[in-house]
N, C-alpha and C positions, 0 to 999 in steps of 0.2 A: 712187903709189897715192893716190887721193882718200880723204877721210874716209868711212868706211862708215856711221857713225851718230853721232848727238849724244846724249850722256847728261848730262842736267841734274840735278844734286843740289841740293836745296832744303832749307834750314833755316828754319822759321818759329817765331818766339818771340813771346810775349805774345798768344797766340790766345785766343779765347773758349772757356773750359774746358768749358762746357755743350755747346757745339757739337762740340767734339772727342770727345765721348762719344755723339753722336747719329748712329748708323750710317745711318739713312734719309736724313737731311739731308746727311751727308757724301757719300753715293752721288749725290745730286742735284748737289752742288757739283762733284764729280770728273767727272761726266758733262758738266756745262756747260763745265768747263775743257777737257776733251778735244775737245768740239765746237768751242769757240771757237779752239782751237789748230789745227783742221783735221784732227784725227785721226778715223779710222773705227773705232768700237767694235765688237769681236767678241764679248767676254764680260766679265762683271762678277762679282766676288766681294767681299762685305763681311763681315768677321768681328768682332763685338763681343766684348770680353774682360770678365771679371768680376774685380774690381769696376769697372774702368774701362779705357778705351782701345779703339781700333778699328784694324784693318788692312783696307785695301781695295786690290784689284788689278784694273785694267782691262786686258784684253788688247786691243790695237788692231792693225789691219792693219800698222801701221808699227812695232810692237813692244809696249811696255807702259808703263803709268802705275801707280805704287804710292804708297800713303799709310799712314803709321803714326803714331798719336797717343798722347800722354801728357797727358791732361786735367789731372792733378794738377800738372803743370809748365807748362801753357799752351803746349805744344810739339808741333810736327808735323814729321816728316821725310818728304820726298817725293822720288821719283825719276821722271823722265820719260826713257825710252829711246826714241829716235825715229829713223826713217829718212825720207827724202823731204822733202816740203815742209811738214811739221808744225812749228809754232812752239811749242816747249816753254816759251820765255820768256813767251809769252802765257798759257799754262796756269798758270804760276807766279803771274802777276799776278792772275788770276782767283781763285786760292786765297788769296793774300795778302789781297785785299779781302774775300772772303767769310768768311774765318776771323777777320778783324779783327786780323791780326798786327801787332805793334808794330815788328818788324824781320824782315828777310828776308836770308839769305845764299845766294848762288848760286855753284856751281862747275860749269863746263862741261868735260866730258871728250869730246874728239873721238876717238871709237873708230875703231880701224883705221889710225891715223897710222903712217907708217914709223918703224922703230926709229931712234933718234937725234933725233926730233922730239918736243917736249914736247906731250902731248895735253891738258894741264890749263890752264884759264883761269878765274880768279876774275872773275865778272861783277858782283857786288854785295856790299858789306860791310854789316854791321848798322848801322842808324841809331843815333845816339847820343842 
């Protein structure tokens, strides 16, 4: 059985705290990341929290992108679940640059791998 999907988990540290609390700007950034990754956006939801933080989910034809922010910590957690020819690594790089992250960790899960095969791969460790 081939891999059914790629699930990229992204940890972004040292991000611009003001930007992590700006739902309209985060929507633009997440949209650009999806487009540059080759994804087809179907629906978008952004939810700002009080007093701070934002959750955003983009449904794409190839599955979904989600973003959760903690401005008080300069931290964002992102996941890109994709099928087909979408490049979640490209989306992660767009977010890293746009959010001004000081470090990025990536874990790739190859969804649907046969039992006995390790579906987890660390792609990038935080910069020191």
